[in-house]
Structure formats: C-alpha cells, structure tokens
MARDO-332638 format. One record per residue (C-alpha): residue number from 1; x, y, z. Coordinates in steps of 0.2 Angstrom, whole numbers, plus 5000, padded with zeros to 4 digits. Layout:
N
PARO   seq     px     py     pz
PARO   NUM      X      Y      Z
...
% end
This chain:
153
PARO   seq     px     py     pz
PARO     1   4966   4998   5315
PARO     2   4949   4999   5321
PARO     3   4934   4996   5310
PARO     4   4918   5005   5316
PARO     5   4901   5002   5309
PARO     6   4886   5013   5310
PARO     7   4867   5011   5312
PARO     8   4855   5024   5316
PARO     9   4840   5035   5313
PARO    10   4837   5043   5296
PARO    11   4830   5058   5304
PARO    12   4840   5067   5318
PARO    13   4831   5082   5327
PARO    14   4840   5097   5321
PARO    15   4842   5103   5339
PARO    16   4851   5087   5343
PARO    17   4862   5086   5327
PARO    18   4877   5095   5334
PARO    19   4877   5085   5350
PARO    20   4876   5069   5340
PARO    21   4890   5074   5328
PARO    22   4901   5078   5344
PARO    23   4897   5061   5351
PARO    24   4901   5053   5335
PARO    25   4918   5062   5333
PARO    26   4922   5057   5351
PARO    27   4919   5038   5347
PARO    28   4929   5039   5331
PARO    29   4943   5048   5340
PARO    30   4944   5035   5353
PARO    31   4944   5021   5340
PARO    32   4956   5029   5328
PARO    33   4973   5024   5335
PARO    34   4982   5015   5322
PARO    35   4970   5020   5308
PARO    36   4951   5020   5306
PARO    37   4939   5012   5294
PARO    38   4921   5017   5295
PARO    39   4907   5006   5288
PARO    40   4890   5013   5282
PARO    41   4875   5009   5272
PARO    42   4874   5028   5268
PARO    43   4856   5030   5272
PARO    44   4851   5048   5275
PARO    45   4853   5054   5293
PARO    46   4865   5045   5305
PARO    47   4874   5034   5292
PARO    48   4878   5049   5281
PARO    49   4883   5060   5296
PARO    50   4895   5046   5302
PARO    51   4902   5044   5284
PARO    52   4906   5062   5283
PARO    53   4914   5062   5300
PARO    54   4925   5046   5296
PARO    55   4931   5056   5281
PARO    56   4934   5072   5291
PARO    57   4945   5061   5303
PARO    58   4955   5055   5289
PARO    59   4948   5038   5290
PARO    60   4944   5025   5276
PARO    61   4925   5024   5271
PARO    62   4918   5008   5266
PARO    63   4900   5007   5260
PARO    64   4888   4992   5260
PARO    65   4872   4996   5249
PARO    66   4857   4984   5253
PARO    67   4852   4982   5234
PARO    68   4855   4987   5216
PARO    69   4840   4999   5216
PARO    70   4845   5007   5233
PARO    71   4849   5024   5225
PARO    72   4835   5025   5213
PARO    73   4821   5019   5226
PARO    74   4827   5024   5243
PARO    75   4838   5040   5241
PARO    76   4827   5056   5242
PARO    77   4830   5069   5229
PARO    78   4836   5082   5242
PARO    79   4849   5069   5248
PARO    80   4855   5062   5231
PARO    81   4870   5074   5229
PARO    82   4876   5070   5247
PARO    83   4874   5051   5244
PARO    84   4883   5052   5227
PARO    85   4897   5062   5235
PARO    86   4899   5050   5250
PARO    87   4898   5035   5238
PARO    88   4912   5043   5227
PARO    89   4923   5045   5242
PARO    90   4922   5027   5248
PARO    91   4937   5016   5246
PARO    92   4926   5001   5244
PARO    93   4907   5000   5239
PARO    94   4899   4983   5241
PARO    95   4882   4981   5233
PARO    96   4872   4966   5241
PARO    97   4864   4954   5228
PARO    98   4847   4960   5230
PARO    99   4838   4968   5215
PARO   100   4826   4978   5226
PARO   101   4827   4986   5243
PARO   102   4818   4977   5256
PARO   103   4819   4972   5275
PARO   104   4828   4956   5269
PARO   105   4841   4966   5259
PARO   106   4844   4978   5274
PARO   107   4846   4964   5286
PARO   108   4859   4956   5274
PARO   109   4868   4972   5273
PARO   110   4868   4974   5292
PARO   111   4875   4957   5294
PARO   112   4890   4962   5282
PARO   113   4893   4977   5292
PARO   114   4893   4968   5309
PARO   115   4904   4954   5301
PARO   116   4917   4967   5297
PARO   117   4916   4978   5312
PARO   118   4926   4979   5329
PARO   119   4912   4991   5336
PARO   120   4895   4996   5331
PARO   121   4889   5014   5334
PARO   122   4871   5016   5336
PARO   123   4863   5033   5334
PARO   124   4847   5027   5342
PARO   125   4833   5032   5354
PARO   126   4832   5015   5361
PARO   127   4815   5010   5355
PARO   128   4810   4995   5344
PARO   129   4808   4999   5325
PARO   130   4805   4992   5308
PARO   131   4813   4975   5303
PARO   132   4831   4977   5298
PARO   133   4832   4994   5307
PARO   134   4842   5001   5321
PARO   135   4835   4990   5335
PARO   136   4837   4974   5325
PARO   137   4855   4978   5321
PARO   138   4859   4983   5339
PARO   139   4851   4966   5345
PARO   140   4861   4956   5332
PARO   141   4877   4965   5337
PARO   142   4874   4961   5355
PARO   143   4870   4943   5352
PARO   144   4886   4941   5342
PARO   145   4896   4949   5356
PARO   146   4901   4964   5346
PARO   147   4903   4980   5357
PARO   148   4889   4993   5354
PARO   149   4891   5011   5358
PARO   150   4874   5020   5359
PARO   151   4873   5038   5354
PARO   152   4856   5044   5360
PARO   153   4845   5055   5349
% end
C-alpha cells in the first residue's frame, strides 16, 4: 500500500486545473497498486483537489489539520462546504496541538505528512514561497530522501 502526501498552491489557474487533475490522477494510479492512502491538510486548491481524487480512486484519505482554529480562521466561506465534505470523508483526522494557525503549525503538519508518506506530490510552480509552504515542504522532503513528484502549475 502506498501512502502519498500532497503539498501545493491554494490557487490553481482555471485554465490549468484539468491538466493538473489529470497529472494527479496519473500519479495516484501509478501509486495505487495494493491500495492507496492519501495525506492532505485540506487547504483550498491543490490539497482539496488531491483529496477528491484520492477518494475518486477508491483510496483512503487521511487529514492533518495544522491547528484547532484552522477551519474558523483559514477556510474561506466559499470553500467551507467542500472542506467539511472532505473532512467528513476522511478515515483519520489528526489535529496538530496548536491553538492558532501559524507558519509553525503548518511546518509541524507538513512534518507529520512527510513522516507518514512514501511519496510527496507537489503541485508547484517551482518558486520559493512563504514559510511552511510548498517550497519549504519540498525542500524538507528532499532533505529527508523522500521521493518528490512535481506537478507543474
């Protein structure tokens, strides 16, 4: 059974979303022999798309939330119903021991993802970003020797 984690951009260009979804489906299909577990923090964009595709593929979804206030503070109203649906579909939901969302909480959540994963999929433009974001997560995975598959956006 393969365990695949995701990191990626919260905003995917609508003109690229179909191609990104197809690339993610391909990665998941090649990783699903013997079963599939997908790990996601359920952020809007790449994380949510990945989570939907894991479920579409019949995989097991596990969610790692960075903080106790993540939904209240970080989930935009237009995304709340999708967030709730995906969280409800998860086999496991781990909430990190941080009261408030912060770069520290995101880094800790990403460490949990990387510690459980056999592969990291990064929906990423290859550029540096904010602390605890996609670039940091990719760098941490590579430093730990975890395979990384980049899906360009």
